N, C-alpha and C positions, 0 to 999 in steps of 0.2 A: 028452429035452427039445428042443423046436424051437429052432433057432438064433436066431430073432427074439424068443424069450420074454424075455430080459433087457431088450431095448429096450422091449417092451410094459409090463413091470413098472415100468421107470423112468418111463415116461410117466404111468402111472396113479398112481404114488406122487407124482410132481410135481403132478398135478392135485389129489390129496388134500391136499397141503401148501398149495397155493394156497387151497383152500376153507377150511382150518383157519386160515390166517393172515388172509385177507381176507373171510371169511364170504360168499363170492361164489357158493356153490352153492345157495342158496335165497333166497326173497323176503325183503327186509328192510324194516322200517318206515321207516327213514331214507331209503331209496331212493324209496319212495312219496311221502314228504314233500317230497323234492327235486323230483320230477316235478310235484307240485302247485304248488310255489313257482315253477316255470318256466312254469306255465300249461298244462301238458300233461295236461289234466283226465281225458280218457278213459283214458289210460295209467295215470295216478295212481290212479284209482278201481279199475281192474283189479288193480293191484299191492297196494293196501290189502286188497282182498277175497282175493287170492291168499295174502298174508301171514297173514290171519286163518284161512284154511282149513288152512294148513300148520302153524300155531302156535296151536292152540286154548287152550293153557295160558299163553301169554305175557301178561304184564301189559299190553302195548300192544294186545292183540287187540280188546277192546271199543271202544277209541278208533278202531282201524283200521276196524272195521265201521261206526261212526258216520260217520267221514270219507268212506268209500266211498259210503254212502247219501246223504250230504249233497251230494257232487259229482254223483252220478247225477241226483239230484232237482233241485237248485238251479242247478247250472252247466250241465247237459246236457239236462235235461228228460226223462231216460230213466226214467220212473216205474216201468216194469215191472221194472227192475233194483234200484231203491232199496228198495221195500217188503219184498221177501224178506230183505234184509240187516237192516232194522229189526226184523222179526219174529224173526230168528235172534238178534239182540242181546238182545231182551227175553226170549226163551225160555232162552237159554244163559247169560246173564250178568245175572240179576235184580238183583244188588247194584249194577250200574252204572246210575246215575241220569242219565237224559236230561232236560235242562230242558224243561218243557212247551212253551214257544214254539218251541224248536228241533225237538222231535219233531213238532209240528204243521206247521211249515214244510216238513219233509221228507215227512211222511206224506200231507199234502194235495197230492197230485201226480197229475194236473195241477191247477193252481189255476184255478178257473173264475170268479174275480172278484179279479184282482190289484190290490187297493186300495192301491198304493204311492204315496207322496208324488210328485206330479208327473204321475200318470196322468190322462188326460182322454178323455172319450167325447162324441161328438156324434151325436145321433139325429135322424131326420126322419120325417115321415109318409110311408108307403110310396107313397101315390097321387101325390104331387108331389115326392118325394125331398127333402122338407124345405122346400120353398118356402112352403107354407101353415103348417106347424108344425115347430118345432125344439126339441129339448131338449139341454142341455149339462150334463155332470156333471164337475166338476173336484175332484181330491183336492188340497187346499191345505196340509195338514199331517198329520204322522203322529207320534204320541207315546204311549209306554207301551201299545202295542198297539191304539190307537184311531186310525183314519183320519178326519180331518175333511174334509167335502166341501161344495161349493157347487153347488146345483142351480138351473138357470135354464130357464125356459120362454118361448118366443117364438111369437107369432102373426105370421107374415111376418117383418118386421124389428123389430117392437115387442115389448119386454119385457113379459110378462104378470105373472110372479112370480119371485121369487128366494128360495130357502130354504136353510137349513143342514141338513145330514145328517151322520151318522157311521156308520162301519162297523167291526166288531170281531168277533173270535172268542171263543167260550166253549167250551172243549173242542174238539169237531169241528163245532160249529154256527157258521155265519156270519150275523151279525145286521146288519140295517139299522135305524138309529134315526132316526125322523123324526116330527115332530108329536106327540112324547110317547109314541110307540109303538115298542117294540123288537121287531122282527119277524125271526124265524129264516127267512131266505130260501133258505139252502142247508144241507143236512145231509149231511156227508161220512161215509163214501164214497158217492158218487152212483151208485147201482146201480138198474137198471130195476125198478120195482115198489115202491121204497122210499117210505114215507109218513111224514109228521109233521104236527103241528099247531102253530099259533102265533096271534098276534093282531096285527092291523094297524089302520090308521085306518078301514078299511071294516068291521071286525068280526072274528069268529072265522074263521080261515082253515085250510083243509086243503091240504096240498101232497102231490104225488105225482110221482115221476120216471117219465115216460111212455116215454122212449126214451133210448138212449145210442149213441155211435158214429155220429152223424148228420152228413151233409154239408149245410151251409146256405150259400146264396148270397144276399148282400145287397149294398147299394150299396158298402159298404166292401171287399168282396171275397168270397172263397170260404173257408169254414172247415170243417175236418174234425174228427171226434171230438167233436161237440157233444152236449150233453144237453138234453132237453126236459122242462121242469118245469111241471106244472099247478098253478095257484094259483086256488083256488075258495073263495068266501065260503060258509060253512056254510048250507045250505038254498037256495042260489041255483041255478037251472037252467042258467046259463051260467058260463063260467070264462075264465081267461086262461092262455095258454101263453107261457112265457118260455124262450127258447133261449140257452144259454150256451156260449161257445167257450173251449177251454183257453188259458190265458195271455192272454186278451183280456177276458172278461166277457160281459155280456149283448149279444147281437147282433140279436135279433129278438123282438118281442112281437106276439101275435095274440089276438084274441077268438074264443071257440069255444063250441060247444054241441053237442047231439046232431045229428050229421050235417053239421056245418059248421065251418070254421076260416078266419078272414079276417085277413090281415096288417094291422097298425095302424102300428107304428113299427119302424124298422130302423136299424142302425148305419151312419152315414155316414163316420165317421172315428174312429180310436183312436190315441192318442199316449202314448208313454212319455217324458215330458220329463226332461231332465237335472236331477238334484237339486242 
């Protein structure tokens, strides 16, 4: 027997005793919770996921998966990491019920129309950067899943009209309610080629996601990973393109038809006001 064997054995035995007494040899749910409490979100999300992977039968594992997905999505905006965790949770732990609003907030990532209380958008005509025409949309309240908004249209400095609107989700559909019409303007997940139908003030509408992952430059700045949605009245030879940026909302509107596309309005400013 080598002379150093007793020393190695003692060290290994001591390490095993430390693991047994302090449970320090593997990921712990409480450690992840403490990291989350400290605001160390990236580390906490990773620890929750690591715990779930190492302890599939632990009663805390479904909650760990949910917490990890929630942090990645809502705190960090790392959507590509949150969705697989939710899918794993739904597949492996079907008895664990995720509240629908909670699931939607995590799954809809990125959010292409963050209609939170205090959000405000200012749009202007592209030709004069808003000097001739300007639109303002302000979310003034949020209650029971419905965001109430005030829409204002200006010609120069003169107020032309002011209307109330509201926004809400139903399952994975995002609706705009105005003038007595509840229109499904976004149908998640937003993937290229996806189509749906709805009804608006102009009549029966056909929607189609024409592009994803686009870079759009407007007066308010440069936006990556945008989606391009075609909004077309049934039977009309022309249509509207609406471009949405993640965590911002609509940034550009264009009128289009066979062989042409012209910008009409674009985002001048977006604010997330303190609640």
